[in-house]
C-alpha positions in Angstrom: 18.6 -5.4 9.6 14.9 -5.3 9.2 13.6 -2.7 6.8 10.7 -0.3 7.0 8.6 0.1 3.7 9.3 2.6 1.1 6.3 4.8 2.2 8.0 5.5 5.6 10.6 7.8 3.9 8.1 9.2 1.4 5.5 12.2 1.5 3.0 10.2 3.5 5.7 9.1 6.1 6.6 13.0 6.4 3.0 14.0 6.9 2.5 11.3 9.9 5.6 12.5 11.6 4.9 16.1 11.2 1.5 16.0 12.5 1.8 13.0 14.8 4.9 13.8 16.8 4.6 17.3 17.7 0.6 16.9 18.3 1.3 14.1 20.7 4.0 15.9 22.6 1.7 19.0 22.9 -1.3 16.9 24.1 0.7 15.0 26.7 2.1 18.4 28.1 -1.2 20.0 28.2 -2.7 16.9 29.9 0.0 16.1 32.6 2.0 19.4 33.0 5.2 17.6 33.9 7.3 20.7 34.1 6.7 23.4 37.0 7.6 26.5 35.3 7.4 28.4 38.5 10.4 26.9 40.1 12.3 28.3 37.2 11.0 31.9 37.6 8.9 31.3 34.5 5.3 32.3 34.8 3.2 29.1 35.2 0.2 31.1 34.5 1.4 31.2 30.8 1.9 27.4 30.9 -0.3 26.8 27.7 1.6 29.6 25.9 5.1 27.9 26.8 3.7 24.5 25.8 2.6 26.0 22.4 6.1 27.2 22.0 7.4 23.7 22.6 5.0 22.5 19.9 6.2 25.1 17.4 10.0 24.0 18.2 9.3 20.3 17.7 7.2 21.0 14.7 9.9 22.9 12.9 12.6 20.3 13.8 10.6 17.6 12.5 9.5 19.3 9.4 13.2 20.2 8.5 14.3 16.6 9.4 11.9 14.9 7.4 12.3 17.1 4.5 15.9 16.2 4.4 15.1 12.6 4.6 12.8 12.9 1.6 15.5 14.6 -0.4 18.0 12.0 0.5 15.7 9.2 -0.3 14.5 10.4 -3.5 15.2 6.8 -5.0 12.5 5.7 -2.9 14.7 2.9 -1.3 13.6 1.0 1.8 14.7 2.3 5.1 16.2 0.3 7.7 15.8 0.5 11.4 19.1 1.9 12.0 18.9 4.9 9.8 15.4 5.6 11.0 16.6 5.5 14.7 19.4 7.9 13.8 16.9 10.3 12.3 14.6 10.1 15.4 17.4 10.5 17.8 18.7 13.5 15.8 15.2 15.1 16.1 14.9 14.4 19.8 18.5 16.0 20.3 17.8 19.1 18.2 14.2 19.6 19.7 15.7 19.2 23.2 18.5 21.8 22.5 16.0 24.5 21.1 13.4 23.7 23.9 16.3 23.9 26.5 17.4 27.2 25.1 13.9 28.6 25.2 13.3 27.7 28.8 16.8 28.9 29.9 16.1 32.4 28.3 12.7 32.5 29.5 13.9 31.8 33.2 16.3 34.6 33.1 19.1 32.1 33.0 18.0 31.0 36.6 20.0 27.8 36.1 22.7 26.5 33.8 21.9 25.8 30.1 22.8 22.1 30.4 20.5 21.8 33.4 17.5 22.8 31.3 18.9 20.6 28.5 19.0 17.4 30.7 15.4 18.2 32.0 14.1 18.7 28.6 15.7 15.5 27.3 14.1 13.3 29.9 10.7 14.5 29.0 11.0 15.0 25.2 13.0 11.6 24.7 9.9 9.8 26.3 7.1 11.9 24.7 8.8 11.8 21.2 9.7 8.1 21.2 6.1 6.9 21.8 4.6 8.4 18.5 7.9 7.2 16.6 7.3 3.6 17.7 3.5 3.9 16.9 4.2 5.3 13.4 6.9 2.9 12.6 4.6 -0.1 13.6 1.6 1.3 11.6 3.9 1.4 8.5 5.2 -2.3 9.2 1.6 -3.5 9.7 0.4 -1.8 6.5 3.3 -3.4 4.4 2.5 -6.7 6.0 -1.2 -6.4 5.1 -0.1 -5.6 1.7 2.2 -8.7 1.5 -0.7 -10.9 2.6 -3.1 -9.5 0.1 -0.5 -10.1 -2.7 0.0 -13.5 -1.5 -3.7 -14.2 -1.3 -4.0 -12.8 -4.9 -1.1 -15.0 -6.0 -2.7 -18.1 -4.3 -6.0 -17.3 -6.2 -4.3 -17.2 -9.7 -4.8 -21.1 -9.8 -3.6 -23.0 -12.7 -6.2 -24.6 -15.0 -5.5 -28.0 -16.0 -7.2 -29.0 -19.2 -7.5 -32.7 -19.9 -8.9 -34.5 -23.1 -11.9 -36.9 -23.3 -9.6 -39.7 -22.0 -8.4 -37.6 -19.0 -5.0 -37.0 -20.5 -3.4 -33.8 -19.4 -2.9 -31.5 -22.3 -2.5 -28.0 -21.1 -1.7 -26.4 -17.6 -2.0 -22.5 -17.5 -2.8 -19.7 -15.1 -6.4 -18.7 -15.2 -5.8 -15.1 -16.0 -3.7 -16.3 -19.1 -6.7 -17.8 -20.8 -8.5 -15.5 -23.3 -11.2 -17.6 -24.5 -12.3 -21.2 -25.4 -13.6 -22.0 -28.7 -15.6 -25.2 -29.6 -14.9 -26.7 -33.0 -17.0 -29.9 -33.5 -15.4 -32.6 -31.3 -12.5 -30.2 -30.2 -11.6 -27.2 -28.1 -9.4 -24.6 -29.2 -7.9 -22.8 -26.1 -6.5 -19.2 -26.7 -4.1 -18.3 -24.0 -1.2 -15.9 -23.4 2.3 -17.2 -23.2 5.0 -14.6 -22.5 2.6 -12.0 -23.8 2.1 -13.8 -26.9 -1.2 -15.4 -28.1 -0.9 -19.1 -28.5 -3.5 -21.8 -29.2 -3.8 -25.4 -27.8 -6.3 -27.8 -29.4 -7.7 -30.7 -27.3 -10.4 -33.3 -28.0 -13.1 -32.4 -25.6 -16.5 -30.7 -25.4 -17.8 -27.4 -23.9 -20.0 -29.5 -21.3 -16.7 -31.2 -20.1 -15.1 -27.9 -19.1 -18.2 -25.8 -18.1 -17.6 -26.4 -14.4 -13.9 -25.6 -14.7 -14.3 -22.6 -16.6 -17.0 -21.1 -14.1 -14.4 -21.9 -11.2 -11.9 -19.8 -12.9 -13.7 -16.7 -14.1 -14.5 -17.9 -17.7 -18.1 -17.1 -18.7 -20.4 -18.5 -21.5 -20.9 -16.1 -24.2 -21.9 -18.2 -27.1 -22.9 -21.7 -27.7 -19.3 -22.4 -29.0 -17.4 -19.9 -26.7 -16.3 -19.2 -23.2 -14.5 -15.9 -22.6 -12.4 -14.8 -19.9 -14.2 -11.7 -18.2 -10.9 -10.5 -16.9 -9.9 -9.5 -20.5 -13.0 -8.1 -21.8 -12.7 -4.5 -22.4 -16.0 -3.9 -24.1 -18.9 -5.1 -26.2 -19.2 -3.8 -29.8 -22.3 -4.2 -32.0 -22.6 -4.0 -35.5 -25.6 -4.6 -37.9 -25.6 -8.5 -37.5 -23.3 -9.4 -34.6 -22.0 -8.4 -31.1 -18.5 -9.1 -30.2 -16.5 -9.0 -27.1 -13.3 -6.9 -27.5 -10.4 -8.0 -25.6 -7.7 -6.2 -24.0 -5.0 -8.1 -26.1 -5.0 -6.3 -29.5 -3.7 -9.2 -31.4 -6.4 -11.6 -30.2 -9.6 -12.0 -32.2 -12.9 -10.6 -31.1 -15.1 -13.1 -29.5 -18.7 -13.5 -30.8 -21.4 -12.7 -28.2 -25.0 -14.3 -28.9 -28.2 -12.8 -27.9 -28.9 -15.4 -25.3 -25.7 -14.6 -23.4 -25.5 -10.8 -23.9 -27.0 -9.8 -20.8 -24.7 -12.2 -18.9 -21.6 -10.8 -20.4 -22.7 -7.1 -19.9 -23.2 -7.6 -16.2 -19.5 -8.5 -15.6 -18.3 -5.4 -17.3 
């Protein structure tokens, strides 16, 4: 069965229902006045008061019901539509029962209690169902939007394919796993993470050959012999003679930053 996101049965979901459902019922009753209280020997001149009492009844029922749901779902599990529907139906039935009791007593018991119950059920089932559906769809849309965002982020994490000067593939690694690239004469030493461990791969190539590749994947030039991944730069540290980029991986070496590239690095922090 299709599931609702975990937030539906969390504090945020409780607040949406506590405010949304009673206020919707209150507003619709005020706007359309579906119940002619005068035919039940209930003073119609006090209609707004009676509607306010209906609001309070629905509010109390929803608060109690959603608080119980919050306690039952402390493990923050996803909630399926079936369980959600049961809670919604329970809220409608209990709200109907207390509203019918209120109308029955206010009318001086002019009609049988279950006559009031049936009438209240018709109105409340419709009025409460609308915000239930809207709130549920909102949570589903938020969850769908989050899934699409995560999917987009996953797609943007492209793999970098490093080749040597003869275009032989030497290393394929996720862009955010690369820490820095160091030039050493005719070779490049690529420092990257593999299962949270710092690894090195040396290929025969030049800084110029990988410059465009680095720029496309978030690595910036910080020294004539270094590219550094801006995602992993935590801070710049200066001492008497040198400036270093400190990375968020403690076991990785600090990356030197030359004066010519200092401003460029500082802007990305």
